N, CA and C atoms as an extended XYZ file, in Angstrom:
225
Properties=species:S:1:pos:R:3:atomname:S:1:resname:S:1:resid:I:1 pbc="F F F"
N       -66.814      -87.720      -47.305 N   UNK     1
C       -65.872      -88.465      -48.117 CA  UNK     1
C       -64.713      -88.889      -47.223 C   UNK     1
N       -64.379      -90.174      -47.267 N   UNK     2
C       -63.294      -90.656      -46.414 CA  UNK     2
C       -61.950      -90.557      -47.129 C   UNK     2
N       -60.871      -90.881      -46.400 N   UNK     3
C       -59.520      -90.753      -46.965 CA  UNK     3
C       -59.321      -91.591      -48.205 C   UNK     3
N       -59.857      -92.820      -48.220 N   UNK     4
C       -59.682      -93.691      -49.381 CA  UNK     4
C       -60.343      -93.084      -50.613 C   UNK     4
N       -61.548      -92.531      -50.462 N   UNK     5
C       -62.224      -91.897      -51.581 CA  UNK     5
C       -61.453      -90.670      -52.045 C   UNK     5
N       -60.906      -89.890      -51.106 N   UNK     6
C       -60.154      -88.703      -51.478 CA  UNK     6
C       -58.912      -89.066      -52.274 C   UNK     6
N       -58.311      -90.211      -51.989 N   UNK     7
C       -57.124      -90.629      -52.711 CA  UNK     7
C       -57.476      -91.016      -54.143 C   UNK     7
N       -58.700      -91.471      -54.386 N   UNK     8
C       -59.117      -91.894      -55.716 CA  UNK     8
C       -59.668      -90.738      -56.547 C   UNK     8
N       -60.161      -89.706      -55.897 N   UNK     9
C       -60.745      -88.561      -56.574 CA  UNK     9
C       -59.743      -87.410      -56.512 C   UNK     9
N       -59.372      -86.837      -57.661 N   UNK    10
C       -58.438      -85.714      -57.617 CA  UNK    10
C       -59.089      -84.480      -56.998 C   UNK    10
N       -58.303      -83.728      -56.274 N   UNK    11
C       -58.804      -82.517      -55.650 CA  UNK    11
C       -57.857      -82.033      -54.580 C   UNK    11
N       -58.391      -81.212      -53.692 N   UNK    12
C       -57.565      -80.626      -52.640 CA  UNK    12
C       -58.420      -80.290      -51.434 C   UNK    12
N       -57.770      -80.081      -50.306 N   UNK    13
C       -58.469      -79.647      -49.104 CA  UNK    13
C       -58.694      -78.138      -49.180 C   UNK    13
N       -59.860      -77.703      -48.778 N   UNK    14
C       -60.157      -76.266      -48.735 CA  UNK    14
C       -59.267      -75.610      -47.679 C   UNK    14
N       -58.582      -74.528      -48.028 N   UNK    15
C       -57.716      -73.869      -47.050 CA  UNK    15
C       -58.497      -73.160      -45.941 C   UNK    15
N       -59.777      -72.956      -46.139 N   UNK    16
C       -60.580      -72.268      -45.120 CA  UNK    16
C       -61.266      -73.238      -44.163 C   UNK    16
N       -61.971      -74.263      -44.701 N   UNK    17
C       -62.744      -75.152      -43.826 CA  UNK    17
C       -62.154      -76.556      -43.725 C   UNK    17
N       -61.209      -76.896      -44.612 N   UNK    18
C       -60.562      -78.197      -44.563 CA  UNK    18
C       -61.305      -79.313      -45.281 C   UNK    18
N       -62.497      -79.049      -45.800 N   UNK    19
C       -63.251      -80.073      -46.526 CA  UNK    19
C       -62.593      -80.318      -47.883 C   UNK    19
N       -62.895      -81.476      -48.464 N   UNK    20
C       -62.286      -81.866      -49.735 CA  UNK    20
C       -63.014      -81.206      -50.902 C   UNK    20
N       -62.246      -80.601      -51.817 N   UNK    21
C       -62.792      -79.995      -53.036 CA  UNK    21
C       -62.380      -80.884      -54.209 C   UNK    21
N       -63.307      -81.692      -54.726 N   UNK    22
C       -62.958      -82.529      -55.872 CA  UNK    22
C       -62.819      -81.669      -57.124 C   UNK    22
N       -61.919      -82.065      -58.004 N   UNK    23
C       -61.741      -81.356      -59.272 CA  UNK    23
C       -61.184      -82.333      -60.297 C   UNK    23
N       -61.042      -81.887      -61.500 N   UNK    24
C       -60.449      -82.700      -62.565 CA  UNK    24
C       -59.358      -81.883      -63.238 C   UNK    24
N       -58.517      -82.558      -63.986 N   UNK    25
C       -57.483      -81.847      -64.751 CA  UNK    25
C       -58.160      -80.894      -65.735 C   UNK    25
N       -59.197      -81.370      -66.402 N   UNK    26
C       -59.902      -80.529      -67.373 CA  UNK    26
C       -60.448      -79.269      -66.709 C   UNK    26
N       -61.018      -79.419      -65.519 N   UNK    27
C       -61.549      -78.252      -64.801 CA  UNK    27
C       -60.435      -77.272      -64.458 C   UNK    27
N       -59.300      -77.780      -64.007 N   UNK    28
C       -58.180      -76.902      -63.679 CA  UNK    28
C       -57.673      -76.159      -64.913 C   UNK    28
N       -57.701      -76.830      -66.063 N   UNK    29
C       -57.199      -76.225      -67.294 CA  UNK    29
C       -58.176      -75.218      -67.897 C   UNK    29
N       -59.463      -75.388      -67.644 N   UNK    30
C       -60.458      -74.558      -68.325 CA  UNK    30
C       -61.156      -73.544      -67.433 C   UNK    30
N       -61.169      -73.773      -66.138 N   UNK    31
C       -61.902      -72.887      -65.234 CA  UNK    31
C       -60.986      -71.806      -64.664 C   UNK    31
N       -61.567      -70.693      -64.322 N   UNK    32
C       -60.800      -69.611      -63.715 CA  UNK    32
C       -60.743      -69.707      -62.202 C   UNK    32
N       -61.540      -70.650      -61.637 N   UNK    33
C       -61.561      -70.781      -60.184 CA  UNK    33
C       -62.141      -72.133      -59.777 C   UNK    33
N       -61.938      -72.472      -58.514 N   UNK    34
C       -62.591      -73.600      -57.864 CA  UNK    34
C       -63.407      -73.027      -56.719 C   UNK    34
N       -64.483      -73.707      -56.347 N   UNK    35
C       -65.298      -73.235      -55.229 CA  UNK    35
C       -65.557      -74.392      -54.274 C   UNK    35
N       -65.350      -74.147      -52.989 N   UNK    36
C       -65.650      -75.132      -51.962 CA  UNK    36
C       -67.165      -75.211      -51.815 C   UNK    36
N       -67.721      -76.399      -51.943 N   UNK    37
C       -69.172      -76.539      -51.836 CA  UNK    37
C       -69.660      -76.470      -50.390 C   UNK    37
N       -68.745      -76.492      -49.438 N   UNK    38
C       -69.132      -76.426      -48.027 CA  UNK    38
C       -69.165      -74.994      -47.511 C   UNK    38
N       -68.058      -74.278      -47.653 N   UNK    39
C       -67.994      -72.910      -47.109 CA  UNK    39
C       -68.093      -71.843      -48.203 C   UNK    39
N       -68.151      -72.289      -49.471 N   UNK    40
C       -68.301      -71.415      -50.639 CA  UNK    40
C       -67.096      -70.520      -50.929 C   UNK    40
N       -65.947      -70.847      -50.346 N   UNK    41
C       -64.723      -70.100      -50.647 CA  UNK    41
C       -64.417      -70.251      -52.138 C   UNK    41
N       -64.108      -69.151      -52.790 N   UNK    42
C       -63.740      -69.157      -54.204 CA  UNK    42
C       -62.223      -69.061      -54.305 C   UNK    42
N       -61.616      -70.059      -54.936 N   UNK    43
C       -60.166      -70.086      -55.117 CA  UNK    43
C       -59.864      -69.747      -56.580 C   UNK    43
N       -59.347      -68.567      -56.817 N   UNK    44
C       -59.015      -68.144      -58.169 CA  UNK    44
C       -57.734      -68.811      -58.627 C   UNK    44
N       -57.706      -69.202      -59.890 N   UNK    45
C       -56.517      -69.823      -60.480 CA  UNK    45
C       -55.753      -68.740      -61.229 C   UNK    45
N       -54.559      -68.437      -60.759 N   UNK    46
C       -53.713      -67.430      -61.402 CA  UNK    46
C       -52.985      -68.107      -62.559 C   UNK    46
N       -53.498      -67.926      -63.749 N   UNK    47
C       -52.967      -68.612      -64.929 CA  UNK    47
C       -51.518      -68.199      -65.236 C   UNK    47
N       -51.163      -66.968      -64.949 N   UNK    48
C       -49.806      -66.506      -65.222 CA  UNK    48
C       -48.814      -67.187      -64.284 C   UNK    48
N       -49.089      -67.135      -62.987 N   UNK    49
C       -48.175      -67.736      -62.017 CA  UNK    49
C       -48.189      -69.266      -62.082 C   UNK    49
N       -49.270      -69.825      -62.588 N   UNK    50
C       -49.417      -71.289      -62.645 CA  UNK    50
C       -49.118      -71.851      -64.029 C   UNK    50
N       -48.556      -71.050      -64.911 N   UNK    51
C       -48.357      -71.465      -66.300 CA  UNK    51
C       -47.568      -72.769      -66.422 C   UNK    51
N       -46.498      -72.917      -65.682 N   UNK    52
C       -45.681      -74.132      -65.759 CA  UNK    52
C       -46.480      -75.354      -65.317 C   UNK    52
N       -47.191      -75.223      -64.210 N   UNK    53
C       -48.008      -76.340      -63.710 CA  UNK    53
C       -49.137      -76.662      -64.671 C   UNK    53
N       -49.767      -75.656      -65.257 N   UNK    54
C       -50.860      -75.883      -66.191 CA  UNK    54
C       -50.367      -76.566      -67.463 C   UNK    54
N       -49.170      -76.215      -67.926 N   UNK    55
C       -48.590      -76.896      -69.087 CA  UNK    55
C       -48.338      -78.365      -68.780 C   UNK    55
N       -47.843      -78.644      -67.582 N   UNK    56
C       -47.610      -80.028      -67.173 CA  UNK    56
C       -48.936      -80.790      -67.092 C   UNK    56
N       -49.965      -80.168      -66.546 N   UNK    57
C       -51.275      -80.814      -66.468 CA  UNK    57
C       -51.847      -81.082      -67.853 C   UNK    57
N       -51.630      -80.162      -68.783 N   UNK    58
C       -52.104      -80.359      -70.154 CA  UNK    58
C       -51.429      -81.576      -70.781 C   UNK    58
N       -50.146      -81.769      -70.500 N   UNK    59
C       -49.428      -82.941      -71.011 CA  UNK    59
C       -49.973      -84.222      -70.389 C   UNK    59
N       -50.268      -84.184      -69.098 N   UNK    60
C       -50.840      -85.358      -68.411 CA  UNK    60
C       -52.204      -85.688      -69.020 C   UNK    60
N       -53.030      -84.666      -69.226 N   UNK    61
C       -54.354      -84.887      -69.798 CA  UNK    61
C       -54.245      -85.487      -71.203 C   UNK    61
N       -53.331      -84.970      -72.019 N   UNK    62
C       -53.142      -85.498      -73.369 CA  UNK    62
C       -52.687      -86.957      -73.325 C   UNK    62
N       -51.788      -87.276      -72.406 N   UNK    63
C       -51.317      -88.657      -72.262 CA  UNK    63
C       -52.454      -89.575      -71.826 C   UNK    63
N       -53.287      -89.114      -70.900 N   UNK    64
C       -54.426      -89.912      -70.451 CA  UNK    64
C       -55.376      -90.191      -71.615 C   UNK    64
N       -55.624      -89.199      -72.437 N   UNK    65
C       -56.514      -89.376      -73.595 CA  UNK    65
C       -55.924      -90.354      -74.591 C   UNK    65
N       -54.599      -90.300      -74.789 N   UNK    66
C       -53.957      -91.256      -75.705 CA  UNK    66
C       -54.095      -92.680      -75.182 C   UNK    66
N       -53.890      -92.858      -73.885 N   UNK    67
C       -54.024      -94.189      -73.280 CA  UNK    67
C       -55.451      -94.685      -73.415 C   UNK    67
N       -56.421      -93.831      -73.144 N   UNK    68
C       -57.827      -94.225      -73.264 CA  UNK    68
C       -58.177      -94.596      -74.692 C   UNK    68
N       -57.738      -93.813      -75.659 N   UNK    69
C       -58.075      -94.116      -77.056 CA  UNK    69
C       -57.375      -95.385      -77.521 C   UNK    69
N       -56.156      -95.613      -77.071 N   UNK    70
C       -55.424      -96.820      -77.432 CA  UNK    70
C       -56.070      -98.044      -76.809 C   UNK    70
N       -56.467      -97.960      -75.550 N   UNK    71
C       -57.061      -99.119      -74.886 CA  UNK    71
C       -58.424      -99.440      -75.494 C   UNK    71
N       -59.175      -98.459      -75.950 N   UNK    72
C       -60.454      -98.713      -76.613 CA  UNK    72
C       -60.231      -99.354      -77.975 C   UNK    72
N       -59.191      -98.907      -78.660 N   UNK    73
C       -58.886      -99.418      -80.002 CA  UNK    73
C       -58.476     -100.883      -79.944 C   UNK    73
N       -57.732     -101.258      -78.904 N   UNK    74
C       -57.220     -102.634      -78.801 CA  UNK    74
C       -58.225     -103.621      -78.239 C   UNK    74
N       -59.384     -103.200      -77.857 N   UNK    75
C       -60.378     -104.136      -77.279 CA  UNK    75
C       -61.201     -104.798      -78.312 C   UNK    75
């Protein structure tokens, strides 16, 4: 995956091997971990320490869904 693709796909670089780990807001909100498909590193999501960030992501996801439903309705 090149830099341009990484900018379009949400995710992060693996802290162990540096490869790109694609993810979604929904996955971050619902999963307990992410896994690098290259080196298989498991990154646990600490829901307690990440509570503020997860609340912000939930608001972003809700806003995205509202925009999608509105744009479908107006077509």
